[in-house]
TIDO-852970 format. One record per residue (C-alpha): residue in three letters; x, z, y. Coordinates in pm, whole numbers. Each point is the difference from the previous one (the first is absolute). Layout:
BEGIN
+------+--------+--------+--------+
: resn :      x :      z :      y :
+------+--------+--------+--------+
:  ALA :      X :      Z :      Y :
...
+------+--------+--------+--------+
***
This chain:
BEGIN
+------+--------+--------+--------+
: resn :      x :      z :      y :
+------+--------+--------+--------+
:  MET :      2 :     10 :     13 :
:  PHE :    132 :   -113 :    313 :
:  VAL :    -66 :    244 :    278 :
:  ASP :     28 :    -97 :    367 :
:  ALA :     74 :    297 :    217 :
:  SER :   -146 :   -151 :    314 :
:  SER :   -329 :    143 :    155 :
:  GLY :   -302 :   -203 :    134 :
:  SER :   -133 :   -341 :    -95 :
:  ALA :    347 :   -109 :   -125 :
:  GLY :     -3 :    307 :   -220 :
:  LYS :   -325 :    -71 :   -137 :
:  THR :    107 :   -367 :    -60 :
:  GLY :    296 :    137 :   -190 :
:  MET :   -217 :    225 :   -222 :
:  ASN :   -245 :   -279 :    -56 :
:  ARG :    283 :   -219 :   -119 :
:  ALA :    123 :    259 :   -237 :
:  LEU :   -325 :     75 :   -132 :
:  PHE :    -51 :   -365 :    -54 :
:  PHE :    324 :    -19 :   -213 :
:  LEU :    -99 :    308 :   -186 :
:  PHE :   -333 :   -141 :    -94 :
:  LEU :    201 :   -341 :   -117 :
:  SER :    233 :    220 :   -218 :
:  THR :   -268 :    196 :   -180 :
:  SER :   -281 :   -247 :    -51 :
:  ILE :    192 :   -336 :    -53 :
:  PRO :    234 :    -51 :   -309 :
:  LEU :    358 :     21 :     84 :
:  SER :    112 :   -354 :   -123 :
:  LEU :   -303 :   -141 :    192 :
:  ALA :     96 :    177 :    305 :
:  ALA :    339 :   -140 :     -5 :
:  ALA :   -118 :   -338 :    -12 :
:  GLN :   -217 :     36 :    272 :
:  ILE :    256 :    153 :    225 :
:  SER :    348 :   -192 :    -81 :
:  PRO :    -28 :   -395 :    133 :
:  GLY :    177 :    -84 :   -302 :
:  GLU :    335 :     39 :   -258 :
:  LEU :    339 :     70 :    156 :
:  ILE :    303 :   -198 :    -80 :
:  ALA :    218 :     75 :   -292 :
:  GLY :    252 :    180 :    229 :
:  HIS :   -273 :    243 :    134 :
:  ALA :   -172 :     25 :   -325 :
:  ARG :     94 :    368 :    -22 :
:  TRP :   -225 :     85 :    280 :
:  GLU :   -303 :   -171 :   -130 :
:  GLY :   -313 :    243 :     10 :
:  VAL :   -191 :    149 :    277 :
:  GLU :    171 :    321 :    -39 :
:  ASN :    315 :   -173 :    132 :
:  CYS :   -172 :   -184 :    285 :
:  THR :    172 :    248 :    275 :
:  ALA :    345 :    -85 :   -126 :
:  CYS :    -32 :   -319 :    202 :
:  HIS :   -330 :     48 :    219 :
:  THR :    -73 :    278 :    251 :
:  VAL :   -355 :    148 :    -11 :
:  GLY :   -232 :   -135 :    279 :
:  LYS :    286 :   -241 :    113 :
:  SER :    148 :   -339 :   -107 :
:  LEU :    315 :    -80 :   -202 :
:  SER :    319 :    202 :    133 :
:  ASN :    323 :   -170 :     53 :
:  ASP :    169 :    350 :    -44 :
:  ARG :   -147 :     49 :   -351 :
:  CYS :    134 :   -331 :    -85 :
:  LEU :    344 :     62 :    140 :
:  SER :      1 :    338 :   -167 :
:  CYS :     48 :   -168 :   -334 :
:  HIS :    159 :   -324 :    144 :
:  ALA :    300 :    229 :    140 :
:  GLU :    247 :   -319 :     -3 :
:  ILE :   -254 :   -150 :    252 :
:  ASP :    -43 :    292 :    195 :
:  SER :    366 :     88 :     37 :
:  ARG :     65 :   -373 :    145 :
:  VAL :   -321 :     31 :    228 :
:  LYS :    136 :    330 :    149 :
:  ALA :    339 :   -150 :     56 :
:  LYS :   -175 :   -314 :    156 :
:  GLU :    176 :   -230 :   -243 :
:  GLY :   -128 :   -285 :   -228 :
:  PHE :   -306 :   -185 :      4 :
:  HIS :   -272 :    285 :    -12 :
:  ALA :    142 :    138 :    319 :
:  THR :    -94 :   -290 :    173 :
:  VAL :   -394 :     26 :   -117 :
:  SER :      1 :    403 :    -18 :
:  ALA :   -307 :    -44 :    229 :
:  LYS :   -197 :   -154 :   -272 :
:  LEU :   -188 :    173 :   -275 :
:  CYS :    153 :    -49 :   -343 :
:  GLU :   -335 :   -129 :   -140 :
:  GLU :     13 :   -275 :    242 :
:  CYS :    248 :   -178 :   -200 :
:  HIS :     -7 :    188 :   -329 :
:  LYS :   -331 :     -8 :   -172 :
:  GLU :   -121 :    218 :   -266 :
:  HIS :   -277 :     49 :   -255 :
:  HIS :     16 :   -351 :   -140 :
:  GLY :    114 :     62 :   -340 :
:  ARG :    303 :     70 :   -187 :
:  LYS :    156 :   -338 :      6 :
:  PHE :    -66 :    -24 :    376 :
:  GLN :    301 :    -84 :    206 :
:  ILE :    -13 :    262 :    288 :
:  ILE :    344 :   -164 :    139 :
:  ARG :    -81 :   -336 :    104 :
:  PHE :    327 :   -127 :    171 :
:  ASP :     10 :   -350 :    145 :
:  THR :    407 :    -91 :    -15 :
:  THR :    -40 :   -324 :    162 :
:  ALA :   -171 :    147 :    320 :
:  PHE :    185 :    304 :     17 :
:  ASP :    223 :     38 :    318 :
:  HIS :    319 :    164 :   -126 :
:  ALA :    128 :     97 :    343 :
:  THR :   -294 :    259 :      0 :
:  VAL :    239 :    211 :   -223 :
:  GLY :    291 :     -1 :    217 :
:  PHE :    139 :   -277 :   -214 :
:  THR :     -2 :   -351 :    127 :
:  LEU :     39 :   -274 :   -262 :
:  ASP :    218 :   -271 :    141 :
:  GLY :    270 :   -255 :   -124 :
:  LYS :      7 :     -5 :   -400 :
:  HIS :   -237 :    312 :    -41 :
:  ARG :   -289 :   -252 :    116 :
:  THR :     46 :   -203 :   -321 :
:  ILE :    -17 :    274 :   -250 :
:  GLY :   -287 :    158 :   -164 :
:  CYS :    -90 :    351 :     67 :
:  ARG :     71 :    148 :   -367 :
:  GLN :    334 :   -143 :     30 :
:  CYS :    102 :    298 :    209 :
:  HIS :   -303 :    219 :    -72 :
:  THR :     95 :    104 :   -355 :
:  LYS :     53 :    333 :   -174 :
:  LYS :    386 :    -72 :      4 :
:  THR :     21 :      2 :    379 :
:  LEU :   -215 :    326 :     78 :
:  ALA :    242 :    218 :    196 :
:  ALA :   -258 :    272 :    145 :
:  GLU :     -2 :    338 :   -168 :
:  ASP :   -373 :     42 :      4 :
:  ILE :    -60 :   -353 :   -159 :
:  LEU :    259 :     68 :   -261 :
:  THR :   -201 :    294 :   -132 :
:  LEU :   -333 :   -217 :    -56 :
:  SER :    -93 :   -107 :   -328 :
:  ASP :    176 :   -339 :   -126 :
:  GLY :   -361 :   -160 :     27 :
:  ARG :    -14 :     80 :    374 :
:  LYS :    383 :    -85 :     39 :
:  ASN :    -69 :   -355 :   -133 :
:  ARG :   -328 :    -31 :    232 :
:  THR :    122 :    150 :    330 :
:  TYR :    144 :   -180 :    312 :
:  LEU :    154 :    331 :    128 :
:  GLY :    310 :    162 :    -40 :
:  LEU :    239 :   -278 :     96 :
:  SER :    264 :     33 :    255 :
:  PRO :     92 :   -233 :    290 :
:  ARG :    376 :     31 :   -112 :
:  CYS :    124 :   -340 :   -174 :
:  SER :    136 :    198 :   -266 :
:  THR :   -333 :     82 :   -121 :
:  CYS :    -29 :   -344 :   -124 :
:  HIS :    337 :   -159 :     20 :
:  GLU :    312 :     88 :   -159 :
:  ASP :    281 :    122 :    212 :
:  LYS :    257 :   -302 :    -27 :
:  HIS :    260 :    205 :    180 :
:  ARG :    -29 :    315 :   -246 :
:  GLY :    -25 :    258 :    292 :
:  GLN :    280 :   -127 :    202 :
:  PHE :   -235 :      0 :    298 :
:  GLU :   -178 :    340 :    -92 :
:  GLY :   -232 :    115 :    285 :
:  LYS :    -36 :   -326 :    148 :
:  GLU :   -305 :   -229 :    -63 :
:  CYS :     53 :   -354 :   -112 :
:  SER :   -220 :   -127 :    282 :
:  ALA :    304 :    109 :    236 :
:  CYS :    171 :   -320 :   -137 :
:  HIS :   -258 :   -203 :   -197 :
:  ASP :   -348 :   -135 :     84 :
:  THR :   -262 :    -98 :   -237 :
:  GLU :     68 :   -388 :     33 :
:  LYS :    269 :     35 :   -252 :
:  TRP :    279 :    216 :   -120 :
:  LYS :    271 :   -231 :    113 :
:  PRO :    166 :     -7 :    252 :
:  ALA :    -80 :    315 :    177 :
:  PRO :   -110 :   -115 :    324 :
:  LYS :    -43 :    348 :    168 :
:  PHE :    360 :    112 :    -86 :
:  SER :    282 :    -31 :    262 :
:  HIS :    363 :     76 :    -79 :
:  ASP :     -5 :    142 :    327 :
:  GLN :   -201 :    295 :   -121 :
:  SER :    292 :     73 :   -252 :
:  SER :    326 :    163 :     44 :
:  TYR :    162 :   -346 :     -9 :
:  PRO :   -134 :   -232 :    279 :
:  LEU :     76 :   -367 :    -85 :
:  THR :    179 :   -185 :    239 :
:  GLY :    165 :   -344 :     56 :
:  LYS :     40 :   -194 :   -341 :
:  HIS :   -137 :    294 :   -212 :
:  LYS :   -364 :    -88 :    115 :
:  SER :     57 :   -324 :   -186 :
:  VAL :    106 :    145 :   -324 :
:  ASP :   -255 :      8 :   -277 :
:  CYS :   -117 :    375 :    -88 :
:  GLN :    133 :    -48 :   -349 :
:  ARG :    337 :    -83 :    104 :
:  CYS :     44 :    381 :     68 :
:  HIS :   -298 :    172 :   -170 :
:  LYS :     83 :    -83 :   -378 :
:  PRO :   -172 :    112 :   -308 :
:  GLY :    112 :    332 :   -138 :
:  THR :    108 :     85 :   -337 :
:  ASP :   -302 :    214 :   -116 :
:  GLU :   -253 :   -123 :   -239 :
:  PHE :   -222 :   -179 :    251 :
:  LYS :    306 :   -122 :    195 :
:  THR :   -121 :    140 :    316 :
:  VAL :    123 :   -184 :    323 :
:  ARG :    158 :    268 :    190 :
:  TYR :    -85 :     58 :    378 :
:  VAL :     91 :    358 :     96 :
:  HIS :    331 :    167 :    -18 :
:  MET :    204 :   -318 :     78 :
:  GLU :    352 :      0 :     75 :
:  PHE :     49 :   -156 :    336 :
:  ALA :    245 :    230 :    194 :
:  SER :    265 :   -261 :    -12 :
:  CYS :      9 :   -381 :    -35 :
:  ARG :    194 :     27 :   -316 :
:  SER :   -297 :    141 :   -156 :
:  CYS :   -134 :   -344 :    -45 :
:  HIS :    281 :   -241 :     90 :
:  ALA :    358 :    -50 :   -124 :
:  ASP :    275 :     64 :    223 :
:  PRO :    147 :   -357 :     86 :
:  HIS :    310 :    177 :    164 :
:  LYS :     96 :    181 :   -316 :
:  GLY :     33 :    343 :    176 :
:  LYS :    244 :   -105 :    255 :
:  PHE :   -245 :    143 :    282 :
:  LYS :    -98 :    359 :    -52 :
:  GLN :   -256 :     -2 :    282 :
:  GLU :   -364 :    -82 :    -61 :
:  CYS :   -106 :   -394 :     -8 :
:  ALA :   -218 :     70 :    280 :
:  SER :    309 :     71 :    231 :
:  CYS :     51 :   -382 :     -7 :
:  HIS :   -303 :   -180 :   -144 :
:  SER :   -389 :     24 :     50 :
:  THR :   -285 :    -99 :   -213 :
:  GLU :    -58 :   -306 :    201 :
:  ASP :    301 :   -172 :   -157 :
:  PHE :    288 :    112 :   -184 :
:  HIS :    221 :   -254 :    121 :
:  THR :    -99 :     88 :    366 :
:  VAL :    228 :    315 :     62 :
:  THR :   -102 :    225 :    282 :
:  LYS :    244 :    192 :    240 :
:  LYS :   -122 :    317 :    -65 :
:  VAL :    328 :    138 :   -146 :
:  PHE :    219 :   -307 :    -56 :
:  ASP :    110 :   -207 :    292 :
:  HIS :    207 :   -287 :    -36 :
:  ASP :    143 :     42 :    348 :
:  THR :    192 :    308 :   -126 :
:  THR :    183 :   -239 :   -229 :
:  ARG :    306 :   -201 :     96 :
:  PHE :   -247 :   -306 :     23 :
:  PRO :   -282 :     77 :    217 :
:  LEU :   -294 :   -240 :    -58 :
:  LYS :   -106 :   -256 :    292 :
:  GLY :   -164 :   -315 :     62 :
:  LYS :   -108 :   -154 :   -340 :
:  HIS :    211 :    256 :   -207 :
:  ALA :   -273 :    233 :     99 :
:  LEU :   -267 :   -199 :   -167 :
:  MET :    196 :    -88 :   -330 :
:  LYS :   -105 :    181 :   -338 :
:  CYS :    261 :    225 :   -121 :
:  GLU :     66 :   -213 :   -281 :
:  GLY :    105 :   -288 :    234 :
:  CYS :    309 :    171 :     34 :
:  HIS :     22 :    278 :   -262 :
:  GLU :    -24 :   -214 :   -312 :
:  LYS :    -34 :    139 :   -344 :
:  ASN :    323 :     88 :   -166 :
:  ASN :      9 :   -158 :   -349 :
:  ASN :    343 :     64 :    -79 :
:  LYS :    148 :    174 :   -293 :
:  LYS :     53 :    320 :    163 :
:  ASN :   -359 :      8 :    112 :
:  ALA :   -212 :   -186 :   -262 :
:  SER :   -319 :    195 :    112 :
:  GLY :    -69 :   -245 :    279 :
:  GLU :    -79 :    220 :    288 :
:  LEU :     49 :   -101 :    358 :
:  GLY :    359 :     29 :    120 :
:  PHE :     -3 :    162 :    340 :
:  HIS :    378 :     42 :     58 :
:  ILE :    147 :   -296 :    163 :
:  THR :    378 :    -31 :    122 :
:  LYS :      2 :   -348 :    166 :
:  PHE :   -216 :    -33 :    296 :
:  GLN :    206 :    -40 :    300 :
:  ARG :    -12 :   -346 :     59 :
:  CYS :   -316 :   -241 :    -49 :
:  ALA :    185 :   -203 :   -247 :
:  ASP :     24 :    308 :   -246 :
:  CYS :   -373 :    -49 :    -71 :
:  HIS :    -99 :   -350 :    140 :
:  ALA :    174 :   -318 :    -81 :
:  ASP :    165 :   -214 :    289 :
:  ALA :   -259 :   -217 :     94 :
:  HIS :    260 :   -223 :    195 :
:  ALA :    249 :    -43 :   -305 :
:  GLY :    297 :    139 :    214 :
:  GLN :    -52 :   -225 :    279 :
:  PHE :     83 :    286 :    260 :
:  ALA :    259 :    169 :   -214 :
:  ASN :    265 :    -89 :    243 :
:  ARG :   -144 :    156 :    299 :
:  ILE :    161 :    284 :    151 :
:  ASP :   -253 :    251 :   -135 :
:  GLY :     14 :   -155 :   -349 :
:  GLY :   -336 :   -163 :      8 :
:  ARG :   -199 :    331 :      5 :
:  CYS :   -361 :    -67 :      0 :
:  GLU :    -57 :    264 :    281 :
:  SER :    140 :   -256 :    258 :
:  CYS :   -310 :   -207 :      8 :
:  HIS :   -270 :    183 :   -242 :
:  THR :   -191 :    326 :      6 :
:  GLU :   -168 :    181 :   -254 :
:  ASP :   -341 :    -70 :    147 :
:  ASP :      4 :   -376 :   -118 :
:  PHE :    278 :   -207 :   -135 :
:  LEU :   -148 :   -314 :    154 :
:  ARG :    -29 :    127 :    325 :
:  VAL :    347 :    -18 :    141 :
:  THR :    174 :    184 :    280 :
:  TYR :    244 :   -306 :     57 :
:  SER :   -113 :   -132 :    340 :
:  VAL :     17 :   -305 :    216 :
:  ALA :    270 :    169 :    196 :
:  ASP :    203 :     54 :   -311 :
:  HIS :    -76 :   -362 :    -77 :
:  ARG :    196 :   -101 :    304 :
:  LYS :    300 :    154 :   -148 :
:  ALA :    -27 :   -243 :   -300 :
:  ARG :    132 :   -377 :    -10 :
:  PHE :   -362 :   -129 :     85 :
:  LEU :   -154 :    134 :    309 :
:  LEU :   -384 :     63 :    -32 :
:  THR :   -186 :   -194 :    317 :
:  GLY :   -318 :   -145 :     96 :
:  ALA :   -222 :    -67 :   -300 :
:  HIS :    234 :    122 :   -239 :
:  VAL :    -42 :    369 :     99 :
:  ALA :   -366 :     -7 :   -142 :
:  VAL :     98 :   -165 :   -351 :
:  PRO :     -7 :    248 :   -284 :
:  CYS :    331 :     54 :   -150 :
:  ALA :    -95 :   -140 :   -326 :
:  ALA :    -68 :   -352 :    167 :
:  CYS :    365 :    -37 :     73 :
:  HIS :    143 :    215 :   -272 :
:  ALA :   -148 :   -164 :   -317 :
:  ALA :     32 :    131 :   -343 :
:  GLN :    299 :   -163 :   -194 :
:  LYS :    289 :     62 :   -220 :
:  VAL :    271 :    252 :    155 :
:  ASN :    265 :     90 :   -219 :
:  ALA :   -189 :   -127 :   -317 :
:  LYS :   -302 :    197 :    115 :
:  SER :   -308 :    -95 :    139 :
:  THR :    -36 :    144 :    356 :
:  ARG :    -33 :    -79 :    353 :
:  GLN :    269 :   -150 :    182 :
:  PHE :     92 :    175 :    301 :
:  ILE :    386 :    -87 :     24 :
:  TRP :     98 :   -369 :     56 :
:  GLU :    362 :   -137 :    -40 :
:  LYS :    -70 :   -236 :    296 :
:  SER :   -211 :     72 :    311 :
:  PRO :   -354 :   -118 :    -55 :
:  GLN :   -104 :   -327 :    133 :
:  CYS :   -365 :   -120 :     84 :
:  THR :      5 :   -215 :   -324 :
:  THR :     96 :    330 :   -189 :
:  CYS :   -370 :    124 :     35 :
:  HIS :   -195 :   -305 :    124 :
:  GLU :    -33 :   -350 :   -142 :
:  ASP :    130 :   -290 :    200 :
:  ILE :   -328 :   -189 :     82 :
:  HIS :    193 :   -275 :    147 :
:  LYS :    200 :    -56 :   -297 :
:  GLY :    343 :    -49 :    167 :
:  GLN :   -100 :   -244 :    254 :
:  PHE :    161 :    230 :    273 :
:  GLU :    293 :    116 :   -227 :
:  LYS :    278 :   -196 :    185 :
:  LYS :   -156 :    -51 :    325 :
:  MET :   -100 :    371 :     69 :
:  PRO :    335 :    214 :    -26 :
:  LYS :   -195 :    322 :     87 :
:  GLY :   -243 :    -59 :   -294 :
:  CYS :   -367 :     93 :     61 :
:  GLU :     77 :    187 :    298 :
:  THR :     49 :   -292 :    186 :
:  CYS :   -361 :    -87 :     23 :
:  HIS :   -171 :    338 :   -114 :
:  SER :     32 :    349 :    105 :
:  VAL :    -75 :    326 :   -222 :
:  GLU :   -274 :     82 :    226 :
:  SER :   -231 :   -255 :   -175 :
:  TRP :     58 :   -321 :   -185 :
:  ASN :   -238 :   -179 :    209 :
:  SER :    161 :    107 :    341 :
:  LEU :    247 :   -295 :    -14 :
:  LEU :    328 :    -13 :    226 :
:  PHE :     21 :   -351 :    -62 :
:  SER :    -39 :   -254 :    302 :
:  HIS :    -72 :   -359 :    -64 :
:  GLU :    216 :    -81 :    303 :
:  GLN :    295 :     76 :   -237 :
:  THR :    -88 :   -326 :   -198 :
:  ARG :     18 :   -359 :     53 :
:  PHE :   -351 :    -13 :     78 :
:  PRO :   -100 :    254 :    297 :
:  LEU :   -384 :     34 :      5 :
:  LYS :   -154 :   -130 :    325 :
:  GLY :   -350 :    -74 :    118 :
:  LYS :   -252 :     18 :   -277 :
:  HIS :    249 :     63 :   -237 :
:  ALA :     58 :    340 :    111 :
:  ALA :   -354 :     95 :   -115 :
:  VAL :     16 :   -166 :   -337 :
:  ALA :      1 :    257 :   -298 :
:  CYS :    349 :    -18 :   -192 :
:  GLU :   -208 :    -94 :   -335 :
:  LYS :   -119 :   -316 :    158 :
:  CYS :    358 :   -145 :      8 :
:  HIS :    170 :    226 :   -269 :
:  THR :   -173 :    -79 :   -301 :
:  ARG :     56 :     28 :   -381 :
:  PRO :    141 :   -344 :   -111 :
:  ASN :   -278 :   -187 :   -186 :
:  ASN :   -223 :    286 :     58 :
:  SER :    161 :    180 :   -313 :
:  ALA :    -56 :    373 :    -69 :
:  THR :    334 :     56 :   -138 :
:  LEU :    220 :   -163 :    280 :
:  PRO :     94 :    204 :    311 :
:  VAL :   -140 :    -92 :    349 :
:  GLN :    238 :   -268 :    130 :
:  TYR :    220 :    100 :    332 :
:  THR :    276 :   -191 :    -16 :
:  GLY :     43 :   -361 :    -59 :
:  VAL :   -364 :    -76 :    169 :
:  GLY :     18 :   -339 :    197 :
:  LEU :      6 :     15 :    369 :
:  GLU :   -187 :   -324 :     79 :
:  CYS :   -343 :     21 :     93 :
:  ILE :   -134 :   -184 :   -313 :
:  ALA :    134 :    279 :   -211 :
:  CYS :   -284 :    192 :    109 :
:  HIS :   -237 :   -239 :    172 :
:  LYS :   -166 :   -329 :   -128 :
:  ASP :    106 :   -337 :    191 :
:  GLU :   -325 :    -70 :    165 :
:  HIS :    143 :   -362 :     86 :
:  GLU :     60 :    -98 :   -342 :
:  GLY :    359 :    -81 :     59 :
:  GLN :    -65 :   -200 :    323 :
:  PHE :    291 :    180 :    156 :
:  ALA :    211 :     24 :   -290 :
:  LYS :    380 :    -85 :     18 :
:  ARG :    226 :     28 :   -300 :
:  GLY :   -263 :    172 :   -196 :
:  THR :    -90 :    279 :    210 :
:  THR :   -219 :     45 :    300 :
:  ASP :    111 :    189 :    312 :
:  CYS :   -303 :    144 :    179 :
:  SER :    195 :    139 :    291 :
:  PRO :     12 :   -331 :    225 :
:  CYS :   -369 :     45 :     62 :
:  HIS :    -94 :    362 :   -101 :
:  ASN :    109 :    338 :     24 :
:  ALA :    -77 :    364 :   -155 :
:  GLU :   -237 :    108 :    261 :
:  ALA :   -300 :   -224 :   -117 :
:  TRP :    -24 :   -321 :   -196 :
:  LYS :   -194 :   -155 :    273 :
:  SER :    209 :     90 :    294 :
:  LEU :    229 :   -314 :     31 :
:  VAL :    339 :    -39 :    111 :
:  PHE :    -41 :   -392 :    -52 :
:  ASN :     90 :   -213 :    275 :
:  HIS :   -171 :   -366 :    -14 :
:  ASN :    231 :   -145 :    248 :
:  ARG :    322 :    136 :   -128 :
:  GLN :    -64 :     24 :   -383 :
:  SER :   -180 :   -336 :    -84 :
:  ARG :     55 :   -369 :     71 :
:  TYR :   -338 :    -15 :    200 :
:  GLU :     31 :    146 :    332 :
:  LEU :   -360 :    141 :    128 :
:  THR :    -67 :   -126 :    377 :
:  GLY :   -320 :    -34 :    220 :
:  LYS :   -309 :     27 :   -189 :
:  HIS :    162 :     45 :   -325 :
:  LEU :    103 :    350 :    132 :
:  ALA :   -360 :    114 :    -26 :
:  VAL :   -104 :   -165 :   -336 :
:  ALA :    -46 :    242 :   -283 :
:  CYS :    242 :     -6 :   -275 :
:  GLU :   -257 :    -85 :   -276 :
:  LYS :    -91 :   -328 :    196 :
:  CYS :    324 :   -135 :    -98 :
:  HIS :     84 :    204 :   -306 :
:  PRO :   -307 :    -28 :   -227 :
:  LYS :    -31 :    173 :   -362 :
:  VAL :     86 :   -225 :   -273 :
:  GLU :     14 :     32 :   -397 :
:  MET :    343 :    113 :   -106 :
:  ASN :     96 :    140 :   -359 :
:  GLU :   -387 :     50 :    -56 :
:  ARG :    -63 :    198 :    338 :
:  LYS :    -99 :    -52 :    338 :
:  VAL :    308 :     43 :    238 :
:  VAL :     54 :    -92 :    347 :
:  ARG :    197 :   -336 :     27 :
:  TYR :    286 :     58 :    231 :
:  LYS :    232 :   -304 :   -121 :
:  PRO :     74 :   -270 :    -26 :
:  LEU :   -239 :   -126 :    270 :
:  GLY :    -15 :   -301 :    185 :
:  MET :    119 :      9 :    379 :
:  GLU :   -153 :   -310 :     98 :
:  CYS :   -324 :     41 :    233 :
:  ALA :   -177 :   -207 :   -250 :
:  ASP :     46 :    241 :   -249 :
:  CYS :   -233 :    246 :    179 :
:  HIS :   -198 :   -222 :    235 :
:  ALA :    -94 :   -291 :   -237 :
:  GLY :   -272 :   -207 :    144 :
:  LYS :     37 :    145 :    344 :
:  MET :    256 :   -214 :    139 :
+------+--------+--------+--------+
***
């Protein structure tokens, strides 16, 4: 009998309800009463609570189902809700019965879980990367359970539950590093896309940050499999205090200081000056020497005394350039006062850029002037055999002439007539700036001839490309260059002299005098008669030519029919 201690109508209502239940219990058989009160059979897991005498185990009298009653049995859920962890903590405001329906029989599934629609992020573990592609039961298995309260459940519940996993990678995955990184999560270096490479790992976080060439070295070059049964790759407790931990000493112990004193990780062959400074030696490095690799001078000693082949750093002969460098001039300057030392003309900055100046060349047998000043040395000092070696010729037995370097384009035409050679007509300022004057020849240029280009008269014989332009032996007569417009009317002894009538000023500017130079003196009206009246054009040698001679001198010869 339930007694409500409240007074008034509320108390009467409670009393009436109690009497009603008492009536039912005395007047109706117990089995029939149970059937009337219970909405249905419980699931197999709750079967032990079957019967009206057990209703209050889940139900509260006068109220709906209580979450507290459910959680009092399901402690694994209760503890997670209170800790605000897991899925149930996100839906704690709901009643358990909203999702978990009861009284539908022993075989009814009170837990209906849609794995395809479930948002895994709600439990604090987002599925990303490769985790998105695997099935739930690949992770949620009896073997992967880690929570102590879940481990105490029966095997049947362990196989069904989704609780009890740890978010740590080691819950599901084997520790490939065999405890080397104990206390650190895998996610510090790896992500869920793939195990290799470790995209989150940076060697800068380690005790040995990678610099220079070390950055491009494959991990397995340093981190090699161990000798244990798993051949575990070693990552911690590595030896790196000295370069010799990984690298062989190419100097075979000759230098006691650390490699970093001279070398850096950028390039072993690029030596730094942290400790070692070549300027402290008897041969300070300057110019191009400072850019050379060590082995350029310090070659490997492969002799019998040192068969290991390490670099030889002790050099005894280095006082002269010739101690290391071959004489590029094959001894041409050996007779100089300084014995032909390279420093007289060259520096360590650039062998080809010499200090030998134009002023120095003035002391030589060939004075550089005019356009010669701008000519590169190699243009005159060409490569040829000197002392049986191929090199550039700098010393000549005889003083060089123009033809030593330049071709005689006149092919010897002036060899006998010009005792000074090319300099008779040309200067070193410019080949085309001539000192030559035609007044020096047998044909001074006057009148229109002074404006005529040289090549109009001086041509290649027969227009041959192989023959030089002809300057000597050119005919001086007019017909040597000009065609006889009179077709030989004034020829004497096979040639025609134009000068009695014409001059160089202009072809039509005549010096001819009809009264003195012809047999027919012009007088009277004849003085005003145009030349062509008496000298008509006639056919000569298949061309029209003015007829000057022979002409008749009788009046009838011109005035026929008018006499």
